[in-house]
N, C-alpha and C positions, 0 to 999 in steps of 0.2 A: 504494500500500500504506500502510495506516495503522498506526502503532504507538502511538496514544493515542486515547482516546475519553472523552466526558463523559456521565455519567449522574447526574441529580439534583444537578447542580453539584459532582460529585466526578469528578476527572480520574484515570484509571488508564491504565497503559501495559502493553505486552507485556512479560512478565517479572515483573510484580508478583504477589504472593500476595494474592488477594482473597477476601472472604467474601460470598457472594450469599445473601440472604434471599429465598426464593421462596415465594409463596402457593400452596397446594394445596387444591383443593376435594375433600372426601370426603363424598359424599352432600350433606347440608345444612350440614355443618361446614366451617370453613376453618381451616387450620393453616399454620404457617411452617416450611419446611424450609431448613436452612442447608447450603450447599455451599462448602467452602473448598478452594482450589487455585491452581495457577499459570495465569496467562493466557498461552496459547500462540499465540493469533491474534486479530486484530480485522479483520473483512472487511466489504466492502460500502460503499454510499453511501446517504445520505438515510434513507428509511424502511426500507431493507433491510439496515441494519447489524446485525451480530451479532458475538459474541465467544465464544471457546472456552476453557473452564476445565478443567484436568486435575488430578486428585489421585490419590494412591496409597491405596487402601482397604485393608481388612483382608485379610491373606493375600497381600500384594504384588500385588493386582489393580488395574490402572489403570482409572480411570473418567473419561471426558470428557463434558462437557455443553456444548451449544451454546445460548446464550441470545440471543434477539433483543434488540437494544438498546432498542427502544421498547416492550417487553412491559409491559403493565399488571400482570402477575403478579409482577414484581420489586418487592418491598417496600423493600429497602434494599441498598446495596452498600458494603462497607467495604474499604479498602486496609490489609491487615495489615502487609506489608513491601514496600517498593519494591525493584524489581530493576534491575540494570544489564546490558542486553544490547545487542548490535550488529546484531540481526536483527529484521525485521518479523514473521516467522513462526518459531516455535520448534518446528517439527515434528520436528527432530532429537532432542528430549528423549525421544521415544518409544523410542529405542534406547539411551538412556543409563541408567546406574544411578541410584538415588536419591541417592547420595553426590555424584555428578558434577553432578546437577541442583541440589543444595543449594548448590553453589559459586557459583551466580548471585547469591545473596544475601549471601555472605561478602565479596565484593569491595567495597572502599571506593570511594565516589564522590569524584572530585576536582574 
């Protein structure tokens, strides 16, 4: 189980809040869509690695997106806040409230 990955020389971990800039083709135009959320898992090996990002959208609707790590459509990835967790997979946050999930980032690292 992996709890960190490297994309374009940027290391991110499970528990980090990241911002993924994803290229989308609409007809003959290309635009960038930004998706910001919590990394809840990193899975796979080699070419098959992927990571899952979860965010709470408008109206308390949770949205999860799975991105292949080697996708040419990922334009950029930014780590907004590092998180401190003790698990490789954070699937338990699906049942937690937003307030409880935000405590991941309020803990001070020692």
